[in-house]
N, C-alpha and C positions, 0 to 999 in steps of 0.2 A: 937443899929441901926446898920442894915447890909449896909456895903460899896458896892457898886456895880460899877464894871466897865463898859467901853463902850460897851463891846461886851454884857454884861448881859443887860444893857439897851436898846439895838438895839433887843434882844430876847424879851423883854418884851413888846417893842413896836410893834413887828411882832404880838406877841399873840393879843395886843389890836387892831392891824389892822384888823385881822381876824374877829374880832367882828364888825367891822365899815365899812368893805370895801364894794365894789360893789354888786349890786344885780340884775337875770333873772328869767322870768315866762311863759297858751294857747295863750293868747293876751301878749305881752310883752309891759311893760312901763317903759320908761327911767326915773331915777330920781337921784337927788343929794340931800344930807343932811350933815350939818356940825355936828359932835360929839365930846365931850370931854369925855376922857377915863382916870380913875383914876388907876395909874399902882401902886401896892404896893413897898413901899420902894424908888420910883423914882418921883411919884408926876403925875401931868395931863399931858396928851397927847391929842392935837388937831389934828383932820383930817376930811376930806369930804368923805362921802360915796357917790359912784356914782354906780349905776348900774340898775337892771332891775328887775320887779316884773312881774309874769305871774299868771293870775285868771282863773282857768278852772271849770266849763263851763265858756266861754267867755259872756254868757248872764246870769247874775245872777237873781235867782228869790228866792222869799220867800219861805223857808223851805226847799230850795235845797242846800245840802253843796257844799262850794266853796273853793276849794283846792286853797291856797296861797303858792307860791315857791319865793324863794330869792336865786338867783344865787349870790355867793359873792367870790370875787378874791381881797387878799391884793395886794397892789400897789407894795410890797416889797418882796423879797424872804426871806424864813427861813434861818437866820445866825446861827443857831443850829439845831440840830435834837429835833422833837416834837414827842414824843412816842404816845400820845393820846390827844384827845381834844374834848370838848363839847361846843357847842354854842347855844345860844338862843337870838333870836331878837325879841321884840315886836312890832305888829303893832296896832296903835290906830286907831279904826274905829268910826267915828262919824257921826250924823245925826238921823234919827227917834228913833233910841237907839245908845247908846253909849257901845262899847265892845273892849277888848283887845285880840288879836288874837297872840299867841305866836308860832314863827317859830322856829324848833328845827333842829340840825343835831349833830352827832356825828362821830369820826372815827379814823382811824388809824396813823400811821407813816407819817411824812414829814420830809426829809433828809434836813440837811443843805445846802442852795442853791437852794432848791424846790420850784416852784411856790406855793403859798397856795391858793387854791380854794375849795368851798364846794358849796353844794344845800342845803338850810333850808327850811322846809315844815311845813305847818299849815292848818287848816280848820276854816272856819266862815260859820255859817248858820243863814243867816239873818231872822228875825221873823216878820220885817215890812217893807212895800213898801217906795220908797222915794230915795231920794239922799243921798249918803254917801261919805264921803272924809278918806281917809286912810293916816295916818301920820307915820313917823318912830317913835318908842317908844325906851325904853332901850335896852340896849344889855348888856348881860354877856357872857365871854367866859371863859373856865377853860382849860388850857392846862398842860401836864404832860411834861415839858421840861427836856431833858435828863440830862442835866448838873446842872439844878437849882432846879428839883421837881415841885411840883403842885404850878400853878399860876393861880390866879383868877382875871380878870380885869372886872370891871363894867362901862359901857360906858351910858351917856345919850347925847339926841339930844341938839344941841344948839339953835334950833328953830322950836321947834314941832308945831308951828302954819302953817307950809307950807306944804299941803297935797302933796303926789307925786303921788295920783291917786284918782279921783272922778268916783263913780260907782252909776248908777241908777239901784236900785231893783224893778223888777216888780213883 
């Protein structure tokens, strides 16, 4: 068992919050979703994602690729240097067809004290017309934290039943 100090726990919590933080997108849709993240050697961390999604184009049509962007900003600053990171957040799409769209992003350095923000992107091409609901899905973030090495945190939505966007596909 590895003993972690308060600063280590805070760093791991920041990496987790990067995965679950707020989200923004041609038409912006605001939402809030509670998540629980499993932090290695620390345990669960609960937090709410608030943010925005953007769908491009704004009118979704069968057979047309639709970009989904999530703008993510952690609610706290990085307590330690993060050398690099990779984040993936799934969006569960239900309706006439059920699919999971994975939005992803990766990037470089965040200095200790920096505001952590990023944009994740994915693409959905609906194959059937109708009404769809978009819900937050699982989130995974891996960060290379300068003083702790690679840390991977997995997060699951506490209430996946609440859609953050309803889309009509023509």
